[in-house]
Structures are given as C-alpha cells and as structure tokens.
C-alpha positions in Angstrom: 108.8 78.5 75.3 110.8 77.0 78.3 108.5 78.9 80.7 105.5 77.2 79.1 107.2 73.8 79.3 108.0 74.4 83.0 104.4 75.3 83.8 103.3 72.1 82.0 105.7 70.0 84.0 104.6 71.6 87.3 101.0 70.8 86.5 102.0 67.2 85.5 103.9 66.7 88.8 100.9 67.9 90.8 98.8 65.3 89.0 100.8 62.2 89.6 103.5 60.7 91.7 107.1 60.7 90.4 108.6 57.2 90.4 111.1 56.8 93.2 113.9 55.9 90.7 113.5 59.0 88.4 114.8 62.5 88.6 114.2 65.3 86.0 117.9 65.6 85.2 120.6 63.7 83.3 123.2 63.9 86.0 125.7 61.8 84.0 126.2 64.7 81.6 126.1 68.4 82.6 124.9 70.8 79.9 127.7 73.2 80.9 130.8 72.9 83.1 132.4 76.1 84.3 135.8 76.1 86.0 135.7 78.6 88.9 138.7 80.8 89.9 141.1 79.8 92.7 139.4 82.2 95.2 136.4 79.8 95.0 138.5 76.7 95.8 136.4 76.2 98.9 133.0 77.2 97.4 130.4 76.0 99.9 127.1 77.6 99.1 125.0 79.0 96.2 121.9 81.0 95.8 120.2 82.2 92.5 119.8 86.0 92.4 118.2 86.0 89.0 118.5 83.8 85.9 121.8 85.5 85.0 123.4 85.7 88.4 124.3 83.3 91.2 125.7 84.5 94.5 128.2 82.1 96.2 130.2 81.9 99.5 133.3 80.0 100.4 134.2 78.7 103.8 137.2 80.9 104.5 136.2 84.5 103.7 133.3 86.8 104.5 132.8 87.6 100.8 129.8 87.3 98.5 130.9 86.2 95.0 128.5 87.1 92.1 128.8 84.6 89.3 127.5 85.1 85.7 125.4 82.0 84.9 126.3 82.2 81.2 130.0 82.4 81.5 130.9 81.1 85.0 132.9 84.3 85.6 132.9 86.2 88.9 131.5 89.6 88.0 131.6 91.2 91.5 132.5 90.7 95.1 131.1 92.1 98.3 132.4 92.0 101.9 129.7 91.2 104.5 131.6 90.9 107.8 134.2 88.9 109.6 136.0 85.9 108.2 134.6 82.6 109.5 133.5 79.1 108.4 130.6 79.9 106.1 128.7 76.9 104.7 125.5 78.1 103.1 123.8 81.2 101.6 120.3 82.2 100.5 118.5 85.5 100.0 115.1 87.0 100.0 115.0 90.1 97.7 118.0 92.2 98.8 118.5 90.5 102.2 121.1 87.8 102.4 121.3 85.0 105.0 124.6 83.3 105.5 125.1 80.1 107.5 128.1 79.4 109.7 129.1 75.8 110.5 127.9 76.2 114.1 124.4 77.1 113.0 124.7 80.8 113.4 122.8 82.7 110.7 124.1 86.1 109.6 121.5 88.4 108.2 123.1 90.9 105.8 121.7 93.8 103.9 124.1 96.3 102.2 122.5 99.3 103.8 121.7 97.9 107.3 123.5 96.7 110.3 124.1 92.9 110.3 122.2 90.7 112.7 123.1 87.3 113.9 120.8 84.5 115.0 122.3 81.6 117.0 121.5 77.9 117.2 121.3 77.1 120.9 123.1 74.1 122.4 125.2 73.8 119.3 127.9 71.6 120.8 129.0 68.9 118.4 126.6 70.1 115.7 127.9 70.9 112.2 125.7 72.6 109.6 126.3 72.7 105.8 123.2 73.9 103.9 120.8 76.8 103.8 117.8 77.8 101.6 114.8 80.1 101.7 111.3 78.6 101.9 109.5 81.9 101.1 105.9 80.6 101.1 106.3 79.3 104.6 108.3 82.3 105.8 111.2 80.2 107.0 114.7 79.0 106.1 115.6 75.4 105.8 118.9 74.5 107.5 120.7 71.2 106.7 122.5 69.5 109.6 125.7 67.6 108.5 126.4 66.3 112.0 123.7 66.4 114.7 125.0 66.9 118.2 122.7 64.5 119.8 123.8 60.8 119.7 120.3 59.6 119.2 120.1 61.6 115.9 123.3 60.3 114.3 121.4 57.8 112.3 119.1 60.4 110.8 119.2 63.1 108.1 118.2 66.2 110.0 116.7 69.4 108.6 115.8 72.3 110.8 113.5 75.2 110.2 114.4 78.8 111.1 111.3 81.0 111.4 111.5 84.3 109.7 108.6 85.5 111.8 110.1 84.8 115.3 113.8 84.8 114.1 114.3 81.6 116.0 115.1 78.0 115.2 112.3 75.5 115.8 113.2 73.3 118.8 112.6 70.0 117.0 113.8 69.1 113.4 111.4 69.8 110.6 112.4 66.6 108.8 114.1 63.6 110.3 114.8 60.8 107.8 116.2 57.4 108.7 119.6 57.0 107.0 119.2 53.2 106.8 116.5 53.8 104.1 118.8 56.1 102.1 122.6 55.7 102.7 124.2 55.2 106.1 127.0 57.8 105.2 124.6 60.5 103.9 125.6 63.8 105.4 124.0 66.9 103.9 126.3 69.5 102.3 123.7 71.6 100.5 120.0 72.2 100.2 117.7 74.0 97.7 114.0 74.1 96.8 113.1 73.4 93.2 110.5 75.6 91.4 108.0 72.7 91.8 108.4 72.8 95.6 110.6 69.6 95.9 113.5 69.8 98.3 116.9 68.7 97.0 119.6 67.7 99.5 123.2 67.0 98.5 125.6 64.8 100.3 129.3 65.3 99.4 130.5 62.5 101.8 128.4 59.8 100.2 128.0 61.5 96.8 124.3 61.3 96.7 121.3 63.5 95.9 118.1 63.1 97.9 114.8 64.7 96.7 111.9 65.2 99.1 108.4 66.3 98.4 107.4 69.7 99.8 105.8 67.7 102.7 108.9 65.7 103.4 108.4 62.1 102.1 111.3 60.9 99.9 110.6 61.1 96.2 113.9 60.2 94.7 117.4 59.1 95.7 120.3 59.4 93.1 123.8 58.3 93.1 126.4 61.0 92.1 129.4 58.7 92.2 129.4 58.4 88.4 132.2 57.2 86.1 132.9 60.7 84.7 133.4 62.0 88.2 131.7 65.3 87.6 130.9 65.5 91.4 134.3 65.4 93.1 133.0 67.4 96.1 129.5 68.7 95.6 128.7 71.4 98.2 126.4 74.1 96.6 123.1 73.7 94.9 120.5 76.1 93.5 117.9 76.5 90.6 117.0 79.1 88.1 113.3 80.0 87.3 113.3 77.4 84.4 114.2 74.6 86.8 117.8 74.3 85.6 119.9 72.8 88.3 123.3 74.3 89.4 125.8 72.3 91.6 129.2 73.6 92.6 132.2 71.4 93.6 135.0 72.4 95.9 138.5 71.9 94.6 139.5 68.5 96.3 142.6 67.8 94.3 141.0 69.1 91.1 139.5 72.5 90.2 136.4 74.1 91.6 133.5 73.8 89.2 130.0 75.0 88.6 127.8 72.5 86.7 124.5 73.3 85.0 121.9 70.6 84.2 118.8 71.4 82.1 115.5 69.9 83.3 114.1 67.1 81.2 110.6 67.6 79.9 
C-alpha cells in the first residue's frame, strides 16, 4: 500500500511545484528515535543498503557499521582500510564509496583492492557529505568549507564522475548563502526517491531541499524546541521515502531518527 502511495506522490510532485515553505515530513516529531551505541558517538554518514539495513561510518575508524532499521541495533561491522577522518558514505550495489574530509574518495569492495580518488588542490577545503546519483553516473559531494575565498559565501556541491573517476573542475551547484542562511555549512547529503536533493547543515541546524536540477524547493529550520537535532550529520532514505537522520553525540547520545513521509 505504501508503495502505491509513494508512486502517487511522485506523480503528483511531477505535476506541480512544491510550495517553498513545505516539506513532506513532520520534522518536529520523529516516528522513531533509536539510541546508537557509544562506538557511533561520532557517526558522520549514512547510506541505505535496503529497507531493513543502513550502513554508517564514523569519523575516527575505518569501519562500516550495519544498522537494523527496525531496531537501531548494529548487526555487523566490517573493516575497510586505515583509520582516518571519514565524513560520508554511499554505495552502488556491492561497491562502497567513503569520503574523507580532504575530499579523497575511497572505493571499497569486499573482494577487490581498494582504490582512492583525490580532490586536487584541496588546501583549506573540508568535505562532509556524499551520495550516489546513479541515473547520472556520478557522486554528489558536499563541501562544508570551500578552499577558495570567493566561494565562502556559497553552498558548494561538487560532482565526481563514475565514468572518468574524476571530480568535475567547477562545482555542480553553487547556492548563495545570503538567500538561505549565512552559517549554512553542509554536513550530509542524500537524494530522495523523487529525485530531490536533501542537504543537512549541522552548524546552522537547517535542511535545504533542491530540485533534481538544482533550484531551491524548500528550506527548513531544524533548531526545534524538542531538540531532536543536536548534531545532524548523516542522512538517507528508504524506498518508501522514509527519512533517516543521524546525530553525533555532542553532550547527549548519538541517535538515529526516522520520519515517515506525509501523503
């Protein structure tokens, strides 16, 4: 039944423009809140394996953590390399792509040798979000801190081509912060089943939603009275459109929040 509802919503979204003040989630009240274990105190990235399993990374250890979406429990761990500052993760089938804060992307497959792809001229850059854009054969990489002074006033998203295995020279999306929030710094990125691009900012506690072509559709404040979002870093979706957001510890406990999509 939920699959039929999702298909109906996708058709509806293609037929009209979403008002700029609306989002298909009640972000004031998660449908479920899971307390994550201490080993995920620094959880920094999420990717949906299937509707029952999320894979997560944290920014201190080279481990993949497999989380049951129904219980929030870690059901398995897998070592993928050397410890470093890992800030994002995505996957395509059985291949994982893990983002380091300097822009390096680690390609990991359990039965193959790892490969690394570097972001050139990465001085003063800081990256904090990664997702797969499968139809366009690319990865989207969110830049928390652009290295170029002229870009400091913009929200920057780069594309990494899965054909050439290289970053595009110029940003894919460049959004003026003055039209969103001057302190917006991306901490996570994911693509909704309808093609919209969701970008988290832990610093300003906001959620930005772009159309699949880039124009801003929605901007939401996450600094809510109930303080569900104490440090939102990871974001992903299941096939029904349910939204999952993870929070790092930040003087509380690490959490995984689930929000059902409103129809």
